[in-house]
ROPA-148314 format. One line per 3 residues: number of its first residue (from 1); for each residue y negated, z negated, x of C-alpha. Coordinates in steps of 0.02 Angstrom, whole numbers, plus 32768, in hexadecimal, padded with zeros to 4 digits. Example, Ala and Ser with C-alpha at 12.3 -4.5 7.8 and 13.67 -1.06 7.14 Angstrom:
2
1) 80E1:7E7A:8267 | 8035:7E9B:82AC
***
This chain:
269
1) 5AA8:AF71:2C8B | 5B37:AFF0:2C9E | 5B07:B015:2D54
4) 5AFA:AF58:2D77 | 5BAA:AF3D:2D33 | 5BF6:AFD5:2D8D
7) 5BA7:AFAA:2E39 | 5C10:AF0C:2E5C | 5CB0:AF65:2E21
10) 5C8B:AFF8:2E96 | 5C64:AF81:2F25 | 5D0B:AF22:2F0A
13) 5D6B:AFC4:2F04 | 5D21:AFFC:2FA8 | 5D37:AF52:2FFD
16) 5DF3:AF5D:2FBC | 5E09:B00B:3005 | 5DC7:AFD9:30A9
19) 5E36:AF3D:30A7 | 5ECF:AFAE:3085 | 5EA0:B024:310E
22) 5E99:AF91:318A | 5F3B:AF4E:3145 | 5F91:AFF9:315B
25) 5F56:B00A:3210 | 5F8D:AF54:3231 | 6039:AF79:31EA
28) 6059:B00D:3259 | 6020:AFAA:32EF | 609B:AF25:32C3
31) 6123:AFAE:32B6 | 60F9:AFF4:335E | 60F2:AF48:33AA
34) 6192:AF15:335E | 61EA:AFB3:339B | 61AD:AF8D:3447
37) 61E6:AEDD:3444 | 6293:AF11:3403 | 629F:AF91:348E
40) 6262:AF24:3517 | 62A8:AE74:34E9 | 6325:AE71:345C
43) 6394:AF06:347E | 63A3:AEEE:353E | 63E5:AE3B:351B
46) 6454:AE82:3497 | 6499:AF01:3518 | 64BA:AE6D:3591
49) 64FF:ADF2:3513 | 657E:AE66:34B6 | 65FB:AEDC:350A
52) 664E:AF1F:3474 | 6600:AFBC:3443 | 6623:AFB8:3388
55) 65EC:AF04:3379 | 6555:AF34:33DA | 651C:AFC4:3371
58) 6541:AF63:32CA | 64D0:AECC:3304 | 644B:AF43:333E
61) 644D:AF98:3293 | 6441:AEEA:323F | 63A4:AEC0:32B0
64) 634D:AF64:327F | 6372:AF44:31C1 | 6327:AE9B:31C8
67) 629A:AEDD:322E | 626D:AF60:31AB | 6283:AEE6:3122
70) 61FF:AE74:3178 | 6192:AF08:3190 | 6197:AF3E:30D3
73) 6172:AE86:30A6 | 60DB:AE82:311C | 6093:AF22:30CB
76) 60AD:AECE:3021 | 6056:AE2E:3056 | 5FCA:AE90:30AE
79) 5FAA:AEEC:2FFD | 5FD0:AF91:3044 | 605A:AFBD:2FC1
82) 60C0:AF6D:2F33 | 6178:AF9D:2F1B | 6209:AF7B:2E9D
85) 62BA:AFAB:2EAD | 6346:AFC9:2E2F | 6401:AFE2:2E48
88) 640B:AF98:2EFB | 64B4:AF49:2ECD | 64FB:AFFD:2ED5
91) 64D6:AFF5:2F91 | 6542:AF61:2FB1 | 65D7:AFCF:2FD9
94) 6612:B026:3077 | 6628:B0E1:30A3 | 6598:B118:3037
97) 6545:B1BE:3044 | 6492:B191:3011 | 641C:B226:2FE8
100) 6364:B209:2FBF | 62C5:B26A:2FAA | 6242:B259:302E
103) 6191:B244:2FEA | 6142:B1D7:306E | 614A:B1A9:3124
106) 61A2:B0FC:3100 | 622A:B133:3099 | 62AB:B119:3125
109) 6265:B065:3146 | 6280:B03F:308B | 6332:B079:3089
112) 635F:B03B:312E | 631F:AF89:30F5 | 6390:AF83:3059
115) 6429:AFD8:3097 | 64AA:AF7C:30FB | 6519:AFCF:317F
118) 649C:B05E:317D | 64A1:B0FC:31E9 | 6427:B185:31E3
121) 63F7:B22E:3231 | 635B:B223:32A1 | 62F0:B2A3:32FA
124) 6317:B2B8:33B0 | 6260:B28F:33D6 | 6282:B1D9:33A1
127) 630B:B1CD:3424 | 627E:B1E2:34A9 | 61F1:B185:3458
130) 61BA:B0F1:34B1 | 61B5:B089:3415 | 6255:B0C1:33BB
133) 62CC:B0F9:3449 | 6313:B049:3460 | 633D:B01C:33B1
136) 6381:B0D5:3388 | 63EF:B0E0:3421 | 6430:B028:3409
139) 645B:B04A:3354 | 64B2:B0F1:3387 | 645A:B14D:32F2
142) 6480:B208:32E5 | 6413:B287:3341 | 63E3:B325:32EB
145) 63E4:B375:338E | 649D:B38C:338E | 6496:B436:332D
148) 653F:B46C:32EB | 6589:B3C6:331A | 6512:B368:32A2
151) 6584:B378:3209 | 6611:B33D:326B | 65AD:B2A3:32A1
154) 658F:B282:31EE | 6640:B290:31BB | 6675:B214:3245
157) 65F4:B19F:320C | 662E:B1A2:3158 | 66E5:B194:3192
160) 66AE:B0F8:31F0 | 6672:B0A9:3153 | 65BD:B0B2:3176
163) 6539:B0CD:30F5 | 64EE:B172:3121 | 643B:B18D:30ED
166) 6407:B245:30E0 | 6361:B297:30A1 | 639C:B33E:306C
169) 62F1:B38E:307C | 62F4:B368:3135 | 6237:B33E:3131
172) 61C0:B2EF:30B8 | 61A1:B344:3012 | 6108:B3B4:3005
175) 6073:B376:2FA7 | 609B:B3E4:2F14 | 6141:B38C:2EF9
178) 61A8:B423:2F08 | 6243:B3FC:2F6F | 62A9:B473:2FD5
181) 6357:B420:2FFE | 63B9:B456:309B | 6472:B470:308A
184) 64AC:B3F3:310D | 64AF:B359:309C | 651C:B3C4:301C
187) 6593:B3FD:30A9 | 65AA:B345:30DF | 65D4:B312:3025
190) 664C:B3A3:3010 | 66A4:B38B:30AB | 66B8:B2DE:30A6
193) 66DD:B2D7:2FEE | 6667:B24B:2FDE | 660C:B22C:2F44
196) 654A:B224:2F49 | 64E4:B192:2F32 | 6430:B1D2:2F02
199) 639C:B169:2F1D | 62F5:B19B:2ECA | 6258:B167:2F27
202) 61B6:B16E:2ECC | 6109:B142:2F08 | 606E:B13C:2E96
205) 5FE7:B165:2EC0 | 6027:B1D1:2F54 | 600D:B18E:3009
208) 6059:B1B3:30B1 | 6091:B254:3076 | 60A8:B2F9:30DC
211) 6009:B328:3133 | 5FB1:B290:3101 | 5F5B:B214:317C
214) 5F87:B166:3171 | 5ED4:B12E:3152 | 5EC3:B1A0:30BC
217) 5EF3:B111:3049 | 5EF9:B131:2F91 | 5E71:B0E9:2F1A
220) 5EF0:B063:2EDB | 5F83:B009:2F2B | 6019:B07D:2F46
223) 60B2:B042:2EE2 | 615A:B074:2F11 | 61F6:B073:2EA4
226) 62A2:B086:2EF8 | 632A:B0A4:2E77 | 63E6:B0BC:2EA2
229) 6435:B130:2E2D | 64ED:B13E:2DED | 6557:B19F:2E69
232) 6564:B257:2E5C | 661D:B295:2E67 | 664D:B31A:2EE3
235) 66EE:B349:2E8A | 6684:B3A1:2E07 | 664F:B41A:2E7E
238) 66F5:B440:2ED0 | 6754:B46F:2E2E | 67BD:B50D:2E12
241) 67D4:B52F:2ECB | 671D:B547:2EF6 | 66FE:B55A:2FB3
244) 66A5:B4D0:300E | 6618:B54F:303C | 65F8:B57D:2F87
247) 6610:B4C7:2F56 | 6588:B490:2FCB | 6519:B51B:2F92
250) 6529:B4E1:2ED6 | 651D:B430:2F05 | 6472:B44E:2F67
253) 642A:B4A4:2ECC | 6461:B419:2E5F | 6419:B393:2ECF
256) 6376:B3EA:2EE0 | 6365:B3FD:2E22 | 63A4:B345:2E08
259) 6320:B300:2E7E | 6293:B36F:2E49 | 62B2:B350:2D91
262) 62B4:B292:2DA6 | 6222:B280:2E1A | 61AA:B300:2DC7
265) 61E3:B2D0:2D1C | 61AD:B21A:2D48 | 6107:B254:2D8C
268) 60DC:B2A6:2CE2 | 6101:B20D:2C79
***
């Protein structure tokens, strides 16, 4: 009797897993197709129709945001993932420095879908990729190839009242959850005197992590939570005449501990 009862349950779980694998593959196919359509049709028309550079960039970013929002909705409808958000009202401002942890491949998609007037740092490879180069160049996102000028590009973006999204790790979090923050995000915060808006991204069970193949779906549907936290004041790290270099170092350590405690603490619950 026990084996008879368990057999249909196992069959259902297996079918559900195959459905989610197919849904994930179809989602990424849609993502690639959408990128090509934007590059070949939408953005060339945008370049012809609008001559003002700033207006063109703002419209391109709005198109990308809506495209990413549709992509997230598609993944939800296909049963690939579930998600919930909190604190999104804190993103309804301009000139934000948004720092987030980076557990999965689609964290950028989530944030870009929910943040208006968003700017971000992208890998140089995306500027030349056949799927992404059209949208990335039209939206004038910041390339990480600029080296020493990268910080200045970020400062300029914030000065222009963009909402700058940065992942301080620079890459996805390792499977063990131990984060290693780079100092670039803290340098931007200190030099711009811009408070930090932290966003905690959690995914349970883990999926699309560093080193994971997209078809290695978890045994149950992945559930994302995107929680926008209260701002972190930068002035606290610049008191008593502390140099910007030392302030950035202390801020990096603080941020790393802040995100580690928040994400690992949640996982232990």
